[in-house]
C-alpha positions in Angstrom: -38.2 -77.5 16.2 -35.8 -75.0 17.7 -34.5 -75.4 21.3 -34.0 -72.6 23.7 -30.4 -71.6 24.4 -28.8 -73.2 27.4 -27.6 -69.7 28.5 -29.1 -66.4 27.5 -28.0 -62.9 28.6 -30.3 -60.1 27.5 -29.4 -56.4 27.5 -27.0 -56.6 30.4 -25.6 -53.3 31.7 -23.2 -53.0 34.6 -21.8 -49.7 35.9 -19.0 -49.1 38.4 -19.3 -45.5 39.4 -19.3 -43.5 36.2 -17.8 -46.3 34.2 -20.1 -48.5 32.1 -18.2 -51.8 32.1 -20.9 -53.7 30.2 -23.2 -51.7 27.9 -26.5 -53.4 26.8 -24.8 -56.8 26.0 -26.8 -59.7 24.8 -25.6 -63.2 23.9 -26.9 -66.8 23.9 -24.9 -70.0 24.1 -26.4 -73.2 22.8 -26.0 -76.6 24.5 -22.8 -78.3 23.4 -21.3 -75.2 22.0 -17.8 -73.6 22.7 -18.5 -69.8 22.8 -15.6 -67.3 23.2 -15.6 -63.7 24.5 -12.7 -61.7 23.0 -11.6 -58.1 23.0 -8.9 -55.7 24.2 -8.2 -55.3 28.0 -11.0 -53.5 29.6 -13.6 -54.6 27.0 -15.9 -56.0 29.7 -15.2 -59.7 29.3 -14.4 -60.5 32.9 -17.4 -58.4 34.0 -19.7 -60.6 32.0 -18.2 -63.6 33.8 -18.7 -62.0 37.2 -22.3 -61.3 36.4 -22.8 -65.0 35.5 -21.0 -66.0 38.7 -23.2 -63.6 40.7 -20.2 -61.7 42.0 -22.0 -58.6 40.6 -25.7 -57.8 39.8 -26.4 -56.0 36.6 -28.0 -52.6 36.7 -30.2 -53.8 33.8 -30.9 -56.9 31.9 -31.6 -60.6 32.5 -29.6 -63.9 32.7 -31.3 -67.3 32.3 -29.5 -70.7 32.4 -31.2 -74.0 31.8 -34.6 -72.6 32.8 -33.2 -70.8 35.9 -33.3 -67.1 36.6 -29.6 -66.7 37.5 -30.2 -63.2 39.1 -32.3 -64.8 41.8 -29.3 -66.9 43.0 -26.4 -66.1 45.2 -22.9 -66.8 44.1 -22.9 -69.9 46.4 -26.0 -71.3 44.6 -24.5 -71.0 41.0 -22.7 -74.4 41.1 -25.8 -76.1 42.2 -27.5 -75.4 38.8 -24.5 -76.7 36.9 -22.2 -73.8 36.3 -18.5 -74.1 37.1 -15.7 -71.6 36.7 -11.9 -71.3 36.5 -10.2 -68.0 37.3 -7.6 -65.9 35.6 -5.7 -65.8 38.9 -5.6 -69.4 40.0 -7.7 -70.0 43.1 -6.5 -73.2 44.8 -5.8 -74.4 48.3 -2.0 -74.1 48.4 -1.4 -76.3 51.5 -3.6 -79.2 50.2 -2.8 -81.9 47.6 -4.1 -82.1 44.1 -6.5 -84.9 45.1 -7.8 -82.9 48.0 -8.4 -79.8 45.8 -10.3 -81.9 43.3 -12.5 -83.4 46.0 -13.5 -79.9 46.9 -15.2 -79.8 43.5 -17.5 -82.6 44.6 -19.1 -80.4 47.3 -22.3 -79.8 45.4 -22.9 -83.5 45.1 -22.6 -84.3 48.8 -25.8 -85.8 50.3 -24.6 -87.3 53.6 -25.3 -85.3 56.8 -22.9 -84.4 59.6 -24.0 -87.5 61.7 -23.2 -90.0 58.9 -19.9 -88.3 58.1 -18.9 -88.1 61.8 -19.5 -91.8 62.3 -18.5 -92.7 58.7 -21.7 -94.8 58.2 -22.0 -97.2 55.2 -23.9 -94.5 53.4 -21.1 -92.0 54.0 -18.5 -94.6 52.9 -20.4 -95.4 49.7 -20.7 -91.7 48.9 -17.0 -91.1 49.5 -16.2 -93.9 47.1 -18.4 -92.3 44.5 -16.6 -89.0 44.9 -13.2 -90.6 44.8 -14.1 -92.5 41.6 -15.4 -89.2 39.9 -12.2 -87.4 40.9 -10.0 -90.3 39.7 -11.7 -90.0 36.3 -10.8 -86.3 36.1 -7.2 -87.1 37.1 -7.0 -89.7 34.3 -8.6 -87.3 31.8 -6.1 -84.5 32.5 -3.1 -86.7 33.0 -2.6 -85.6 36.6 -1.6 -89.0 37.9 2.0 -88.0 38.7 0.7 -85.1 40.8 -2.2 -86.7 42.7 -0.6 -86.5 46.2 1.6 -83.5 45.7 1.0 -80.2 47.4 -0.3 -77.3 45.2 2.3 -75.0 46.7 5.1 -77.0 45.0 3.6 -77.3 41.6 4.6 -75.3 38.5 2.1 -72.7 37.1 1.0 -74.8 34.1 0.1 -77.8 36.3 -1.8 -75.5 38.7 -3.9 -74.3 35.8 -4.8 -77.9 34.9 -5.6 -78.7 38.5 -8.0 -75.7 38.7 -9.6 -77.0 35.4 -9.9 -80.4 37.1 -11.6 -79.0 40.1 -14.2 -77.3 37.9 -14.7 -80.6 36.0 -15.2 -82.5 39.3 -18.4 -80.5 39.8 -19.8 -82.2 36.6 -21.0 -78.9 35.1 -23.4 -78.4 32.3 -21.7 -75.0 31.6 -18.0 -74.4 32.2 -16.7 -70.8 32.3 -13.0 -70.7 31.4 -11.3 -67.4 32.3 -8.2 -67.1 30.1 -7.4 -70.8 30.1 -4.2 -70.2 28.0 -2.8 -67.3 30.0 0.7 -68.0 31.1 0.9 -71.4 29.3 3.6 -72.5 26.9 2.8 -73.3 23.3 2.7 -77.1 24.2 0.5 -76.5 27.3 -1.8 -74.4 25.2 -2.1 -77.2 22.6 -3.0 -79.6 25.4 -5.6 -77.2 26.6 -7.1 -77.1 23.1 -7.3 -80.9 23.0 -9.0 -81.0 26.5 -11.5 -78.3 25.5 -12.5 -80.3 22.4 -12.8 -83.5 24.4 -14.9 -81.8 27.1 -17.2 -80.6 24.4 -17.4 -83.7 22.3 -16.9 -86.6 24.8 -18.3 -85.1 28.0 -21.0 -82.9 26.4 -20.0 -79.9 28.4 -21.0 -76.4 27.1 -18.1 -74.0 27.3 -18.0 -70.2 27.6 -14.5 -68.8 27.6 -12.7 -65.5 27.8 -9.4 -65.7 25.9 -6.8 -63.4 24.3 -5.0 -66.2 22.4 -6.8 -66.1 19.1 -5.0 -69.3 18.0 -6.8 -71.2 20.7 -10.1 -69.3 20.1 -9.9 -70.2 16.4 -9.0 -73.8 17.1 -11.9 -74.7 19.5 -14.7 -72.1 19.2 -18.0 -72.5 17.4 -18.9 -68.8 17.8 -17.2 -65.7 19.1 -18.5 -62.4 20.5 -16.0 -59.5 20.3 -16.4 -56.7 22.9 -14.8 -53.3 23.2 -15.5 -50.7 25.9 -18.3 -52.8 27.2 -20.2 -52.9 23.8 -20.8 -55.7 21.3 -18.7 -55.3 18.1 -19.5 -58.5 16.2 -20.7 -62.1 16.7 -20.0 -65.0 14.4 -17.5 -67.7 13.6 -13.9 -67.0 14.6 -13.0 -66.1 11.0 -16.0 -63.8 10.6 -15.2 -61.9 13.8 -11.5 -61.6 13.1 -12.1 -60.1 9.7 -14.9 -57.7 10.9 -13.9 -54.0 10.4 -15.1 -52.9 13.8 -13.1 -55.6 15.5 -9.9 -54.8 13.5 -10.3 -51.1 14.4 -10.8 -51.9 18.1 -7.5 -53.9 18.2 -5.5 -51.2 16.4 -3.1 -49.5 18.7 -2.8 -52.6 20.8 -0.8 -55.5 19.4 -3.4 -56.4 16.8 -5.2 -59.7 16.3 -2.8 -62.6 15.7 -4.6 -65.4 14.2 -1.9 -68.0 15.0 -0.8 -67.1 18.5 -0.9 -64.8 21.5 -1.3 -61.1 21.6 
């Protein structure tokens, strides 16, 4: 008995003026899978993420997630159905601590009302303990103990990337959208990211859709890959199948090529 995909995009097209950023793209992501979108700059990868996050509405096509019609939701509603996202340009509260930033990720799970929070009722206290416990688990998972009470503004770039990942994990997502998780990271930090992605998939049961240029990371963690170029699908398959596909190789010619073991 086959199960419906957790996420399905059908025939999505997005135009910006006269430019077709995404051209009749379809994909499906199965529960528990790590699925990667790859392609040269301007291929349409980030536009697909922005459609899923409801920052844009496609001119054509449909998006369904876990039985929900995503296109009926606002961007504020997307986390409530179990989708979390990191950003290529890190989006954190600079003048807040790591702990405070992670607690922001618990927002979708808050049930107490203004009255109970204002007077810090037993119900509100109990809920706060639960949120703190969930966040501490994320801190332990990502080895952020040393940074718990430090301001974001004073942290190095690599740690900020991990904190943003932590905030997304704090929402307890079913689907995690990772926008270039290895961008700007050292070789060692990228290896750590690969281990975390594998653990999120295998230990936490999180389904992951990522946009990534580092084909070493893509090959290490992805079950399937979709290559895009000029908003169109080139090939879908295992990382090895996609990297050896003639249309994919041609799309990368004139850039820096596909490097199987490292970054472009």
